[in-house]
TORDODO-156494 format. One record per residue: residue in three letters; x, z, y of N, C-alpha, C in turn. Coordinates in steps of 0.1 Angstrom, whole numbers, plus 2048, in hexadecimal, padded with zeros to 3 digits. Example, Ala and Ser with C-alpha at 12.3 -4.5 7.8 and 13.67 -1.06 7.14 Angstrom:
2
ALA88484E7C787B84E7D388484E7DF
SER8808477EA8898477F588184F800
END
This chain:
494
MET7EE6E25627E26E85687D96ED55D
GLY7D46F955D7CB6FE5537BD6F7553
PHE7B66F85487A96F154779E6F954E
CYS7A170555279770D55A79C70F568
THR79370C57279770E58078B713588
PHE78D71859478371C59D77E70F5A4
SER77270E5A776D7035AF7717055BE
ASP7776FB5C477B6FC5D27706F85DB
GLN7646F45D57596F05DE7546FC5E6
PHE7557085E17507135E875B71D5EC
HIS7677185EF7727215F17707295FE
MET76872460776572C61475E739611
PHE75773A60575074660275774E5F7
ASP76474A5F476B7515EB77375C5F2
VAL77C7645EB78476E5F179376C5EE
THR79B7715F67AA7705F57AF77F5F3
PRO7B37825E77B87905E57C57935EC
VAL7C579E5F47D17A35FB7D57B05F5
GLU7E17B25F17E57BE5EA7E77C95F5
ASN7E27D55F17E47E05FA7F37E35FD
LEU7FB7E05F38097E25F680E7DA601
PHE8097CD60280D7C560E8087CB61B
ILE7FC7D061B7F77D66277FF7E362B
GLN8027EB6228097F86258187F6628
GLU81E7EE62082D7ED6208327E2629
PHE82A7D862C82F7CC6338277C9640
MET8197C963E8117C46498127CC656
LEU8127DA6548127E366081E7E1669
LYS8297DD6638357DB66B8387CD670
ALA82F7C466C8327B666F82B7B167C
PRO8307A768382A7A268E81C79C68A
GLY81279C69380579869080478968C
GLU80C78069380B772690811770682
PHE81B77767E821775671818779666
VAL80F78466980578865F7FB77D65D
LYS7F77766687ED76B6677F376065E
VAL80075D660806752658806756649
TYR80A76364680A7676387FC766632
LEU7F276C6397E576C6337DF75E631
TYR7E175563B7DC7486397E374162E
GLY7F074362D7F773D6217F3742614
LEU7F074F6147EB7556077DE74F603
SER7D574D60D7C87466097CA738604
GLN7D47316097D77246057DC7245F6
CYS7E372F5F27E77305E47DC7315DB
TYR7D17375DE7C57385D67BC72C5D6
HIS7BE7235E07B57175E17BE70B5E4
THR7C67075DA7D06FD5DC7CA6EF5DF
GLN7BE6EC5DB7B86DF5DD7B56DD5EC
GLY7B16E85F27AD6E76007B86EB60A
SER7C46ED6047CE6F360D7D56E8616
GLU7DC6EC6207E36E36297EF6DE621
ASN7F26D16227FD6CB61A80A6C9622
SER80A6CF62E8176CF6368176DB63F
MET8246DE6438256E964D81F6E665A
GLU81F6DA65E81A6D666B80B6D866B
ARG8046D46607F56D66607F26E565E
PHE7FA6EC6577F96FA6567F9701664
ALA8036FE66C8057036797F96FF682
HIS7F46F36817E96EE6897DC6F6685
ALA7DA6F96797CE7006747CE70E67A
LEU7DA71467C7DB7226827DC722691
GLY7DD7166977DF7156A57EC71A6AA
MET7F77196A280471E6A580E7136A6
GLU8197166AD82470D6AD82B70D69F
LEU83070169C83770068F84270968D
GLU84A70B698855715698851723695
THR84572769A84073469883D736689
VAL83772C68383372D67484072E66C
GLU84A72666F85772666885E73466A
ASN85E73967686474667885C751670
ALA84F74F66F84775966884B759659
TYR84D74E65385074D64585E752642
ARG86774F64C87575464A87576464B
TYR86C76965386A77765486577D647
TRP85B77764185677B634860779629
GLU86876F62A87376D62087D779620
ARG88077D62D88978862E883795629
GLN87679662A86F7A262486E7A1615
GLY87079560F8707946018637905FB
VAL85978D60384C78B5FD84977C5FC
VAL8517736018507655FE85E75F5FD
SER85F7535F786C74C5F686A73E5FC
ILE87473960287372C60987C722602
GLY8767175FF87E70C5F887A6FF5FF
GLU87E6F45F887A6E75FD8746DF5F2
THR86B6D65F68656CD5EC86F6C15EA
GLU86B6B85E28736AC5DF8746A35EC
THR86A6A45F486A69C6018716A360C
GLY8766AF60A87D6B66148756BF61D
GLN8686C16198606CA6218616D861C
LEU85E6E262585F6F06218556F3617
LYS8596FB60D8506FF60385070F602
ILE84471560384372360483D7285F7
GLU8447325F183F7385E483D7475E6
TYR83074B5E482D7595E58307605D9
VAL83676C5D983A7745CE8317805CC
ASN8327865C182A7925BE83179E5C4
ILE8297A55CD82F7B05D48327BC5CB
LYS8297BF5C282B7CA5B88387C85B0
ASP83A7BB5AD8467B85A58537BB5AD
ILE8537B65B98607B85C18627C65C5
LEU8577CE5C68597DC5CA85C7E55BE
TYR8557E35B48567ED5A88617E959F
ASN8647DC59E86F7D759587C7D559D
ASN87C7DA5AA8897DA5B288F7CC5B3
ARG8867C25B588B7B55B688C7B05C5
MET88A7BA5CE88C7B75DC89B7B75DF
LYS8A17AD5E28B07AC5E38B47A85F1
PRO8B47B15FA8B97AE6088C87AC608
GLN8CF7AE5FD8DD7AD5FD8E279F601
LYS8DA7955FD8DE7876008DE78560F
THR8D378A6168D27896248DD79162B
LEU8DF79D6258E97A662B8F77A062B
TYR8FA79A62090779461E909788628
LYS8FE78162B8FF77663490477B642
TYR90078764690478D65390F798651
LYS9187956489227A064592A7A4651
ASP92F79B65993779F66592E7A566F
PHE92279F6719197A467A9157B2677
ASN9137B566A90F7C266691A7CD668
GLN9267C96669317D26699327D5678
SER9307CB6809307CE68F9247D7693
LEU9197D568D90D7DE6909107EC68C
GLN9157EE6809187FB67B922803683
MET92C7FB68893680169193080769E
ILE9267FF6A391F8046AF9178106AC
PHE9108106A190881C69E910828699
GLU91D826696926830692921837685
SER91F84468691C84C67A90D849675
ARG90584367D8F78416788F783466F
LEU8F38366638F282B65A8E582365B
LEU8E681665C8DA80E65D8D480B650
THR8C780B64E8C18086428BF7F9640
PRO8BD7F46348BB7E66328AF7E163A
GLN8A47E963B8997E464489D7E3652
GLU8A57EC6578A97EB6658B27DF667
TYR8BB7DC65E8C27D065E8B97C365F
LEU8AF7C36568A67B865689F7B6664
LYS89B7C166A8957C167789E7BB681
ILE8AB7BE6818B57B968A8B77AA688
TYR8B77A667B8B97986788AE78F67E
GLU8A279568089778E68689A78A694
TRP8A279269B8A678F6A98AE7836AA
VAL8B678169F8BF77569F8B776969A
GLU8AF76A68F8A975F68989C75B690
THR8947656938867626998877616A8
LEU88E76B6AF88E76B6BD89A7626C3
HIS8A275D6BA8AD7546BD8B775B6C7
LEU8BA7676C58C476E6CD8D176D6C6
PRO8DC7686CC8E97676C58EE7756C1
GLU8F67766B68FA7826B190278A6BB
GLU90A7836C391278B6CD9097916D8
VAL8FE78A6DB8F57906E58EE79C6DF
VAL8EA79B6D28E47A76CC8ED7B36CC
LEU8FA7B06C99047BB6C89067C16D6
MET9067B96E09087BE6EE8FB7C66F2
MET8EF7C26EE8E37C96F18E37D66EB
VAL8E67D76DE8E67E36D68F07ED6DB
ARG8FC7E86DE9077F06E49037F76F1
PHE8FD7EF6FA8F97F47078EE7FF706
TYR8E47FD6FD8D98076FC8DD8136F4
ILE8E68126EB8EB81D6E48F48266ED
THR8FC81F6F69048266FF8FC82E709
SER8F182870D8E882F7178DE839712
LYS8DA8367058CF83F6FF8D48476F3
GLY8E08436ED8E584B6E28E28436D5
PRO8E98476CA8E88406BD8DB8426B6
LYS8D384C6BA8C784F6B38BB8466B8
ILE8BE83C6C18B48336C68AD82C6BA
SER8A082A6BB8998246B089A8156B0
ILE89A80F6A489B8006A388E7FA6A9
ASN8838016A88767FC6AE8787FB6BE
TYR87F8046C48818036D288A7F76D5
LEU8957F66CD89E7EA6CF8967DD6CD
ASP88D7DE6C38857D16C187D7CD6CD
LYS8777D76D48707D36E08797CE6EB
VAL8857D36EC88F7CF6F58937C06F2
ALA8967BE6E589A7B16E08907A66E4
ARG8837AA6E28787A06E487779E6F4
ALA8797A86FB8797A670A88579D70F
TRP89179F70989C79770C899788708
ALA8937866FD8907796F9886772702
ASP87C77A70687277570F87877171D
ASP88277972188877772E89476D72E
GLY8967687228A175E7218AF763721
ILE8B077071E8BE77671D8C4773710
ASN8C976870E8CE7637018DC75E701
THR8E476270C8F275F70C8FA76B710
LEU90776B70E90F77771290F779721
SER91076E72891077073790377573C
LYS8F87717378EB77673B8E9785737
ALA8EE78872B8ED7967268F679F72F
GLU90279A73390B7A273B9057A4749
GLU8FE79A74E8F879B75B8EC7A575B
TYR8E47A47508D97AE74F8DE7BC74E
ILE8E87BE7468ED7CC7448F37D1751
GLU8FA7C97589007CD7658F57D176E
LYS8EA7C976F8DF7CD7788D87DA773
HIS8D67DB7668CF7E67608D77F3763
GLU8E47F27618EC7FE7648EC802772
ALA8EB7F877B8EA7FB78A8DC80278D
ILE8D27FC7868C58017888C4810783
TYR8C98127778C881F7718D082A779
SER8DC82677D8E48307848DE833792
THR8D88287988D282A7A68C68337A4
ALA8BD83079B8B18387998B4846796
HIS8BE84878D8C285678A8C885D796
ALA8D085679E8D585C7AA8CB8607B5
VAL8C18577B68B685A7C08AE8667BB
LEU8AB8677AE8A38727A98AB87F7AB
LYS8B887F7A98C088B7AB8C088E7BA
TYR8C18847C38C18877D18B488E7D6
LEU8A988A7CF89C8907D289A89D7CB
GLY8A48A27C38A38AF7BC89C8AE7AF
ILE89B8A27A98948A079C89F89D792
HIS8A18A77898AD8A67808A88A2772
ARG8A68957708A288F7638A6880763
SER8A587A7588A786B75789B86475D
PRO89E85876389285076888A84A75E
SER87D84A760873843757874834759
ARG86D82D75086D81F75186681A75E
PRO85B81F76285581B76F85E81E77B
GLU86682977A86F82C78587B823785
LEU87F81E77988A81477888580777E
GLU87880477C8727F77828727F8791
LEU86F80479786F8067A587E8047AA
ALA88780A7A38958097A889A7FA7A7
ARG8957F379D8997E579C8937DD7A8
LYS8877E07AC8817D97B78887DC7C4
TRP88C7E97C68937ED7D28A07E67D4
ILE8A77E57C88B57DF7C98B57D07C9
TYR8AD7CA7C08AF7BB7BE8A47B37C5
GLU8997B97C988E7B27D088F7B57DF
TRP8907C17E28907C57F089E7C67F6
GLY8A87C77EE8B67C77F38BB7D47F9
PHE8B67DF7F58BB7EC7FA8C87F07F3
THR8D27F67FA8DD7FC7F48DA80A7F0
ARG8E38107E88E181E7E48E18277F0
GLU8EA8257F98EB82D8058DE82C80E
ALA8D982080E8CC81E8168C182680F
LEU8C18268028B682D7FB8B783C7FE
PHE8C48427FE8C68508028C1852810
ALA8C38498198BF84B8278AF84B827
ALA8A984382089A84381F895850819
CYS89C85681089886280989686D813
LYS89C86D81F89A87782988C87882D
GLU88586D82D87786D83186E874827
THR87387781B86A87E81286C88D813
ALA87489281D8768A081E8698A8822
LYS8608A18288538A782C8498A9820
VAL84D8A38158448A48098498AF800
GLN8408B77FB8458C27F384B8BE7E6
HIS8458B47E084A8AF7D384B8A07D4
PRO85789B7D985988D7DB85A8867CE
THR8568797CD8578717C185C8637C5
LEU86085C7BB86584E7BE8598457C3
ASN84D8487BF8428407C48408437D3
TYR84284F7D78418527E584C84B7ED
LEU85884B7E78638457ED8618367EE
ASP85A8307E48578227E484E81E7F0
GLN8458277F483D8247FF84582480C
VAL84F82D80D85882E818860821819
LEU86681D80E86E81280D866805810
SER85A80480C8517F980E8507F781E
ARG84E80282584D80183385A7FC83A
HIS8658018358727FC83A8747ED836
HIS8707EA82A8727DC82686A7D282F
GLN85E7D68328557CE83A85B7CD849
ALA8627D884D8677D885A8757D185B
GLY87B7CE84F8887C784F8937D1850
ALA8917DE84E89C7E884E8A17E9840
LYS8AE7E483E8B37E48308C07EC82F
ASP8C87ED8398D57F48378D380383C
THR8DD80B83A8DC81983D8D981C84C
ARG8E18158548DF8178638D1813867
ALA8CC8088628BE8048668B480D862
ILE8B68138568AC81C8508AD829858
GLU8B982E85B8BA83A8628B4839870
GLN8B682D8768AF82B8838A082B882
ALA89B82487788D824874887832872
VAL88F83A86B88A84886988984F876
GLU89384E87F89385488C88784F894
ASP88584289387983C89B86C841895
ARG86C84288885F84788285D856886
ALA86785E88686686C88A86186D899
ARG8668648A18628648AF8538608B0
GLN8508568A88428518A883885C8A4
VAL83C86389983386E89483287989E
ALA83D87C8A483D8868AF8348828BA
GLY8358758BE82C8708C981E8708C6
ILE81A86D8B980C86D8B580787B8B5
LYS80F8858B080A8928B08098988BE
GLU8128948C78118998D58058938DC
THR8028868D87F68808DE7E98878D9
VAL7E888B8CC7DD8928C77DB89F8CE
LYS7E78A68D07E68B38D77E28B18E6
ARG7E78A78ED7E48A58FB7D68A18FD
LEU7D089B8F37C18988F47B88A48F1
HIS7BE8AF8EE7B78BB8EA7AE8B98DE
MET7B38B28D47AB8AF8C87AA8BA8BE
ARG7B18C58C07B08D18B87B48CF8AA
ARG7BE8C78A77C38C589A7D28BF89C
SER7DA8C18917E78BD8927EA8B088A
SER7E18AC8817E28A08797DD894880
TYR7DF88987B7DA87C8807D6873875
THR7CD8698787C886086E7D185386E
PRO7D084C8637D783F8637D383586E
ARG7C68368727C282D87D7C883188A
GLU7C983F88C7CF8438987DE83F899
GLU7E484088D7F283B88D7F382C890
GLU7E982588B7E981688D7E781389C
LEU7DE81B8A37DC8198B17E881D8B9
TYR7EF8288B57FA82C8BD8068228BB
THR80781C8B08118128AD80E8058B6
ARG8018028B77FD7F68BF8017F98CE
TRP7FE8058D38018088E18108078E4
THR81880C8DA82680D8DD82D8008DA
GLU82A7F98CF8317ED8CB82B7E08D1
GLU81E7DF8D18187D38D68157D38E5
MET8107DE8EA80D7DF8F88197E4901
GLY8237EA8FA82F7EE90182E7FB909
PHE82580390682381090D82D81A907
GLY83482291083D82C90C83583990A
ARG83C84390483685090083085790C
GLU83885791883485E92382785992A
ILE82684B92A81A84593080E848927
ILE81084891A80584B911800859913
LEU8098639158058719187FE872925
SER80386A92F7FC86A93C7EE86593A
ALA7EC85A9327DF85592F7D6860928
CYS7DC8689207D58739197CF87C924
ASP7D888092E7D38889397C7882940
ALA7C88759437BD86E9497B186E941
CYS7B286D9347A686D92B7A087B92B
VAL7A888592A7A389392A79B896937
ARG7A088F94279989294F78B88C950
VAL78988094977C87994A77487A93E
HIS77987F93277188092677088E921
PRO76589291D7648A091876B8A390B
ALA76B89990277289A8F577988C8F2
PRO7848898F978987C8F779087A8E9
GLY79186E8E479886A8D87A185E8DA
PHE7A68598CF7B084E8D17A98418D5
ASP79C8408D27958348D77948348E6
ASP7908408EC7908428FA79D83F901
LEU7A88448FA7B58428FF7B98348FF
GLY7B582C8F57B881E8F47B1817900
ILE7A481A90379D81490E7A481791B
MET7A982391D7B08279297BD81F92B
LEU7C481E9207D18169207CF808923
ALA7C480291E7C17F49207BD7F292F
LYS7B67FB9357B37FB9437C07FC94C
TRP7C88059487D580694F7DD7F994E
ARG7DE7F39437E67E79417E07DC94A
ALA7D37DB94A7CC7D19537CF7D3961
ALA7D17E09657D37E49737E27E4976
GLY7EA7E196C7F97E096F7FF7EE96E
ILE7F97F89687FF805967806805959
ASP81380295A81B80094E82780894D
THR82981295783481B95682F829958
ALA837833954833841956832845964
GLN83B83E96D83A84197B82D83C981
LYS82983097E81D82B98381183497E
ALA81283897280784096C80684E974
MET81285397781286097F80C85E98C
VAL80F8539938098519A07FA84F99F
LEU7F58489957E78479937E0854990
LEU7E785C9877E18699847E0872990
ASP7EB8729987EB87A9A57DF8769AE
LYS7DD8699AF7D28639B77C58689B1
GLU7C38679A47B786B99E7B487A99F
ARG7BF88299F7BD8909A07B98939AF
GLN7BF88C9B87BB88E9C67AC88A9C8
GLN7A887F9C279A87B9C37918869BD
ASP79588C9B178D8969AB78C8A29B4
ASP7978A69BB7978B19C478D8AE9D0
GLU78E8A29D578589E9E077689E9DC
LEU7748999CF7668989CA7618A69C8
ALA76A8AF9C37658BD9C17618C39CE
LEU7688C09D97658C59E77578BF9EB
VAL7558B29E87488AC9EB73D8B39E5
LEU73E8B69D87338BD9D17318CB9D6
ASN73C8D19D973B8DF9DF7348DF9EC
ARG7378D49F47318D3A027228D1A00
ALA71E8CA9F57108C79F27098D39EB
GLY7118DE9E970B8EA9E370A8EA9D4
GLU7138E29CD7128E19BE7208E49B8
GLN7208EE9AF72C8F29A872B8EE999
ARG7328E49957328DF98773F8D7985
SER7418D497874C8CB9757488BC978
LEU7538B497A7518A697E74D89E972
HIS74489497474088B96A74687D96C
PRO74887596274D86796574585F96F
VAL73886196F73085A97973385F987
ASP73786B98973B87199674786999B
ARG75186899275D86199675B852999
LYS75284C99174F83E99474883C9A2
ALA73F8459A57398459B27438479BD
TYR74C8519BC7558549C675F8489C8
ALA7638419BD76C8369BE76582B9C5
LEU7588299C375081F9CB7508229DA
TRP74E82E9DD74D8329EB75A8319F2
THR7658359EC7728359F277A8289F1
GLU7798219E67818169E477A8089E7
LYS76E8079E37677FA9E67607FB9F4
TRP75A8069F7753807A0475D80CA0F
GLU768811A0A772816A1476D820A1E
LEU764829A1975F833A2276983FA23
PRO76B845A2F774850A3176F85DA2A
PHE778865A26774872A1F76B87BA27
GLU76D87BA34765884A3D75787FA3D
MET754872A3C74786DA3C73F871A2F
ILE747871A24741875A1773E884A17
LEU74788CA1D74489AA1E73789DA27
GLN736895A3172A897A3A71E893A33
ALA71E888A2B712884A2370F88FA19
ALA719895A137178A0A0A7108ACA10
GLU7148AFA1D70E8BAA246FF8B7A26
TYR6FB8AAA286ED8A7A2A6E68A7A1D
ALA6ED8A8A126E68A8A056E58B59FF
VAL6E68C0A076E68CDA026D88D09FB
THR6CE8CBA016C08CE9FC6BB8C59F1
ALA6C48BB9EE6C08B19E46C18B69D6
LYS6B88B19CD6B98B59BF6C58AF9B8
GLU6C68A29BA6D189A9B46DB8979BF
LYS6E689E9BF6F089D9CA6F688F9CB
ILE6FC88A9C070487D9C16FB8729C4
PRO6EF8709BE6E68659C26E28669D1
PHE6E08729D66DB8739E46E78709ED
ILE6F38759EA6FE8719F27008629F2
HIS6FF85C9E670184E9E56F78469ED
LYS6EA84B9EE6E08449F66E4845A05
ILE6E8851A0A6EC852A186F7849A1B
LEU702849A1270E841A1570A832A14
ASP70182EA0C6FD820A0A6F681CA17
ASN6ED824A1D6E7821A296F0820A35
TRP6FA829A35704828A4070C81BA3F
ARG70F817A3271780BA3070F7FFA34
LYS7027FEA316FA7F3A356F87F2A44
ASP6F97FEA4B6F77FEA597057FCA60
GLY70F7FAA5971C7F8A5F723805A64
ILE71F810A6072481DA65731820A5C
LYS73C822A63749823A5C75182FA61
SER74C837A69753843A6E74A84FA6E
LEU75085BA6F749867A6F740869A7C
PRO745866A8873D867A9473185EA93
GLU732852A8E727849A8C71D84FA82
ALA722855A7871985BA6E711866A74
LYS71786EA7C71087AA82706875A8C
GLN70A86BA94700865A9D6F485FA96
ASP6F6859A8B6EB853A836E285EA7E
HIS6E8869A7A6E0875A756D887BA81
GLU6DE87CA8D6D7881A986CB879A9C
ARG6CD86BA9B6C2862A9F6B7864A95
HIS6BA866A886AF868A7F6A8875A81
GLN6B087FA856AA88CA886A188CA94
SER6A5885A9E69D883AAA69087CAA7
ARG692871A9F686869A9C67C870A94
TYR680878A8A67787FA8267288CA88
ALA679891A9267589DA9966889BAA1
ALA66788EAA665B88BAAE64F888AA5
MET651887A99646884A90640890A89
GLU634892A8A62D89DA83626897A77
GLU62989DA6B623897A5F61789EA5C
THR6178ABA5C60B8B2A586088BDA62
ALA5FE8C5A5E5FB8D0A676068DAA68
ALA60F8DAA5D61A8E4A5E6258DEA67
GLY6248D1A6A62E8CCA7363C8CAA6D
ARG63C8C7A606498C7A5A6518BBA5E
LYS65E8BDA616678B2A6666D8ABA5A
MET66F89EA5B675897A50684894A54
GLY68D897A4A69B894A4D6A188DA41
PHE6AE88EA3F6B4887A346AF88DA27
GLY6AC899A266A789FA1A69989AA16
ASP693893A1F68588EA1C685880A15
PHE69187BA1369186EA0B68A8719FE
SER6848669F867E8679EB68986B9E1
GLN6868759D969087A9D068B8799C1
ARG6948789B86918789A969D87D9A2
GLU69B8809956A688498D6AC878986
TYR6B98779856C086C97F6C8870973
THR6C88689696D186A95D6DE863961
ASP6E88679596F686195C6F585295B
GLU6ED84C9526ED83E9506E583895C
GLU6DB83E9606D383896C6DC839979
LEU6E384497A6EC8459866F783B986
GLU6FD83997A70782F97970282197B
GLN6F581E9776EF81197A6ED810989
LEU6E981B98F6E681A99E6F38179A5
ILE6FF81D9A170B81A9A771080C9A4
ASP70E8079987137FA99470B7EF99C
ASN6FF7F29A06F77E89A86FB7E79B6
ARG7057F09BA7097EF9C87167E69C9
END
């Protein structure tokens, strides 16, 4: 030891020189963890008194596994920038060498490492055929064996497979990413490698075939290969089933595998996996779409498209409530009859009422609609007899249902009451008041109603109100104008 030394008391404030040659020639291509090991070891070389005295303590200081540190130094040894030996106690000893010396004096000798893998190298070169591998490329491949712990036969199988599929010009950097992925996935035996390659070939050929079926003539991308892997091995679709599902993409101008993935997701959730099930699902889907569009048209919605919520409602009516297409269309007719601008929500309310009333077939719906049309015709005659020409309102129908179904008054009595309401401002409320009085008096026939009217006429004929001697009749009931809400409340209170 020389008589002049640096003081280690302030080594935290000292510097560790790093050669630019190391940065440019070695660091840029090295794994980040390996660079940390090299630099920390380099700083230990300059401050030996405060350095770690074992590989275990060295790894602990870096927060790394011991194996990672050892792999890092083996990597740097292959690069020629360190040499590994053993101390007298059997511990690893790392010696850093001068990088300028090994580069400029040609002392970098990978031949020793290359000779170690003589047979392996020959097998690699046979796979690459006319492409000659460089010493640096060989060193990169040796990392897969020594650092990633992939057996030589697994590396050879991996390289052969990717060169066959991508050609001999494939980059070693690409293969390095593959090798690391294989190591992470535990593909470290021939049987696992064969299984992976078999799956990958099936995925690639399937993705390529589906793209071609869709009119896309190119190789599949990595995300598209991932989709194909999911379809085959997670969802269990056969190639024929995928082709069957492709038919649903015909309505899209530029179909993609992402769009097909949405289609297949729907089939997967429905449990349709084989060709026959998917073809049936496609037919069912086409019928459903046609049914939704026909419903939109039948409701006079003035558009041909439909919203996801409308599709959800239609599915609920058909699958959960069990309504067929014909009964839904009949309900559309009923909605159009009572609503000025009906929508799917109005249709849903109508179907719920029908279900509660036991209207669950198209035949029953037709009978109901015929009955309602007849009631509309009768109600139109009632308004006409009262001297009013207008379209029917929902409250008109509600009042007429009360008169005929709950009060069970005959049609001719209602017509007679309408005749008495000719001079009234509000026809329906006035007719309702007359019919309510008859009901309270127990009058249930037309002759009785006419007799009651004559009695009123006779009674009021004898009464003189004013100097003009005006007679009071049915038209002299107190009158007011009603809103639809007020009229509906009046009817509900009966």
